[in-house]
Structures are given as structure tokens and as C-alpha cells.
C-alpha positions as CSV (number, residue, x, y, z in Angstrom):
1,X,3.1,26.3,-0.6
2,X,-0.5,25.8,-1.5
3,X,-2.2,23.3,0.7
4,X,-5.1,21.3,-0.8
5,X,-7.4,19.2,1.3
6,X,-9.0,16.1,-0.2
7,X,-12.0,14.5,1.5
8,X,-12.5,10.8,1.0
9,X,-15.7,9.0,1.8
10,X,-15.0,5.8,3.8
11,X,-17.9,4.2,2.1
12,X,-16.7,5.0,-1.4
13,X,-13.1,4.0,-0.5
14,X,-14.5,0.6,0.6
15,X,-16.4,0.3,-2.7
16,X,-13.3,1.1,-4.7
17,X,-11.2,-1.4,-2.7
18,X,-13.9,-4.1,-3.1
19,X,-14.1,-3.4,-6.8
20,X,-10.4,-3.8,-7.2
21,X,-10.2,-6.9,-5.1
22,X,-12.9,-8.5,-7.3
23,X,-10.8,-7.6,-10.3
24,X,-7.8,-9.2,-8.8
25,X,-9.8,-12.3,-7.7
26,X,-11.1,-12.8,-11.3
27,X,-7.4,-13.0,-12.5
28,X,-6.2,-15.2,-9.7
29,X,-8.5,-18.2,-9.5
30,X,-6.4,-20.0,-6.9
31,X,-6.8,-17.2,-4.4
32,X,-3.1,-16.2,-4.3
33,X,-1.5,-13.0,-5.6
34,X,2.1,-13.4,-6.7
35,X,4.4,-10.5,-6.4
36,X,7.6,-11.0,-8.4
37,X,9.5,-7.9,-7.3
38,X,9.8,-7.8,-3.6
39,X,12.1,-4.8,-3.1
40,X,11.2,-1.2,-3.9
41,X,12.5,2.3,-3.4
42,X,10.8,4.1,-0.6
43,X,10.7,7.8,0.3
44,X,10.4,8.4,4.0
45,X,6.8,9.2,4.9
46,X,7.9,12.5,6.5
47,X,9.3,13.7,3.1
48,X,6.6,12.3,0.7
49,X,4.4,15.3,0.7
50,X,7.1,17.9,0.3
51,X,7.1,17.8,-3.5
52,X,9.0,21.0,-3.8
53,X,12.2,19.5,-2.4
54,X,14.4,16.6,-3.3
55,X,13.9,13.8,-0.8
56,X,16.8,13.7,1.7
57,X,17.2,10.0,1.3
58,X,15.7,7.0,-0.3
59,X,15.4,3.7,1.5
60,X,14.7,0.2,0.4
61,X,11.5,-1.5,1.5
62,X,10.1,-4.9,0.7
63,X,6.6,-6.0,0.0
64,X,7.2,-9.1,2.2
65,X,8.1,-7.0,5.2
66,X,5.0,-4.9,4.7
67,X,2.9,-8.0,4.3
68,X,4.3,-9.6,7.5
69,X,3.4,-6.4,9.4
70,X,-0.1,-6.5,8.1
71,X,-0.5,-10.2,8.9
72,X,0.7,-9.5,12.5
73,X,-2.1,-6.9,12.9
74,X,-4.7,-9.3,11.5
75,X,-3.5,-12.0,13.9
76,X,-3.5,-9.6,16.9
77,X,-5.8,-6.6,16.7
78,X,-3.8,-5.1,19.7
79,X,-1.0,-4.5,17.2
80,X,-3.2,-2.3,14.9
81,X,-1.5,1.0,14.1
82,X,-2.4,3.8,11.7
83,X,0.9,3.2,9.9
84,X,-0.7,0.0,8.7
85,X,-2.2,2.1,5.9
86,X,1.4,2.7,4.7
87,X,2.2,-1.0,4.7
88,X,-1.2,-1.7,3.0
89,X,-0.4,0.9,0.3
90,X,3.0,-0.7,-0.4
91,X,1.3,-4.1,-0.9
92,X,-1.4,-2.6,-3.0
93,X,1.1,-0.6,-5.1
94,X,3.0,-3.9,-5.8
95,X,-0.3,-5.7,-6.8
96,X,-1.1,-2.8,-9.2
97,X,2.4,-2.9,-10.7
98,X,2.2,-6.7,-11.0
99,X,-1.2,-6.4,-12.8
100,X,0.3,-4.1,-15.4
101,X,3.4,-6.2,-16.0
């Protein structure tokens, strides 16, 4: 297996996120993003980067569960965990898919 390392600038990541959020805001004047498809197939995080093997299992996730977890962290910073990026990614993926629908 050939491991490749990708370096991501925090500043550029913020710029990309801000740019995309401005794009979403321009399309949603009322300040709400509507996700029509809540459920999605999920590959367990421990299997996602092993692209040379079939995932051992798929699970079902929901955007609403990911969003509730993110809101809990926002409401109580003591609940912040690194896995929050996974929940955020699930929400962002749903927004991106909704934008293309």
C-alpha cells in the first residue's frame, strides 16, 4: 500500500468553507438549509481509508442525528470531540448533494 500524506492549511480550509457557506446563503435567503434525504449509507470510519478491500459492513446514518450531535457541541463546548468533523462532513455532504439535486 502506498501512503500519501496531504497537508491542509487551516486558513485555506476556513476560506473554502466560508466561500461555500456564502454560496449556500445566496441560495437560501431565509437562512435555512433544507435536506430532503435524511438517511444515507455509511462506511465505518475505521474502514474508509482501506480502498483495496471491500468494506466489512455498511451502516445507515442520518443527517438529523449528525446535526443533533453538532448542535450539542455548540450548546456545550465541553462536549466537543474530534469525531465532530465526521458529523460535520456528513451534514456538508448532504448540503452538497442537495445543491446538485
